[in-house]
C-alpha positions in Angstrom: 115.3 -104.9 289.1 112.9 -104.1 291.9 109.5 -105.3 290.9 109.3 -109.0 289.9 110.9 -110.3 286.8 109.6 -107.7 284.4 112.2 -106.6 281.8 110.2 -104.7 279.2 110.9 -101.0 278.9 110.5 -98.3 276.4 114.0 -96.7 276.3 116.4 -96.7 273.3 119.9 -98.1 273.9 121.2 -94.5 273.6 118.9 -93.4 276.4 119.8 -96.3 278.6 123.5 -95.6 278.0 123.2 -91.9 278.7 121.4 -92.5 282.0 124.0 -95.1 283.1 126.9 -92.8 282.1 125.4 -89.7 283.9 124.9 -91.8 287.0 128.5 -93.0 286.9 129.7 -89.4 286.4 127.7 -87.9 289.2 126.8 -90.4 292.0 128.9 -92.4 294.5 129.7 -96.1 294.0 126.8 -98.2 295.3 124.2 -96.0 293.7 121.5 -97.7 291.7 119.1 -96.2 289.1 115.7 -97.7 288.3 113.2 -96.8 285.5 109.6 -96.7 286.6 106.3 -95.3 285.5 104.8 -95.5 282.0 108.2 -96.3 280.3 108.2 -99.8 281.9 105.0 -100.7 280.0 105.5 -101.6 276.4 101.8 -101.1 275.7 101.8 -97.4 276.5 103.0 -94.6 274.3 104.9 -91.4 275.1 105.4 -90.4 278.7 108.3 -88.9 280.5 111.3 -90.8 281.8 110.8 -91.5 285.5 113.9 -92.5 287.4 114.4 -93.5 291.0 118.0 -93.1 292.2 119.0 -94.9 295.4 122.2 -93.6 296.9 124.3 -95.6 299.3 124.2 -92.9 302.0 121.8 -90.0 302.7 122.8 -86.6 301.4 122.5 -83.2 302.9 119.9 -81.0 301.1 122.5 -78.8 299.3 124.4 -81.9 298.2 121.2 -83.5 297.0 120.4 -80.5 294.9 123.9 -80.3 293.5 124.0 -84.0 292.5 120.5 -83.8 291.0 121.4 -80.7 288.9 124.6 -82.3 287.6 122.8 -85.5 286.7 119.9 -83.7 284.9 122.2 -81.4 283.0 124.2 -84.4 281.7 121.0 -86.1 280.6 119.6 -83.0 278.9 122.8 -82.6 276.9 122.7 -86.3 275.9 118.9 -86.7 275.4 117.9 -83.2 274.3 114.3 -82.4 275.0 113.2 -85.5 276.9 110.9 -85.0 279.9 112.7 -86.5 282.8 111.5 -86.9 286.4 114.0 -87.9 289.1 113.4 -89.1 292.6 116.4 -89.5 294.8 116.4 -91.5 298.0 118.9 -93.2 300.2 119.2 -97.0 300.1 117.8 -98.8 303.1 116.5 -95.6 304.6 112.7 -95.4 305.2 111.1 -93.2 302.6 107.3 -93.4 302.8 106.6 -91.1 299.8 104.0 -92.8 297.5 106.2 -92.2 294.4 109.1 -94.0 296.0 106.9 -96.9 297.1 105.4 -97.2 293.6 108.9 -97.0 292.0 110.2 -99.8 294.3 107.2 -102.0 293.4 107.4 -101.6 289.6 110.9 -100.3 288.8 113.4 -101.9 286.4 117.1 -101.7 287.1 118.9 -99.5 284.6 122.4 -98.9 286.1 124.6 -99.7 289.1 127.4 -97.3 289.9 
């Protein structure tokens, strides 16, 4: 988990398992996946699944697109018509994008590869 000791989340076990399995299938060992956004708040309803993926090493742009595409296609097959937003960053690399900073503040660990 990134943000504090919060453990609430609005994902079904099937969704958590599908995300973990897709991450294991696609990304290198050392990758971690965090849930962030509205799905970490049990008081909210609906919303897409926002995922932050931290890879152990930076990827070239073509490699990043290929990994993201493979990951998303596995999730769409497993979860059907869910709206899924994915942000990929390299672990311990500076990434000042506001979405990454917010995800690191509020995210909940879903999977370790």
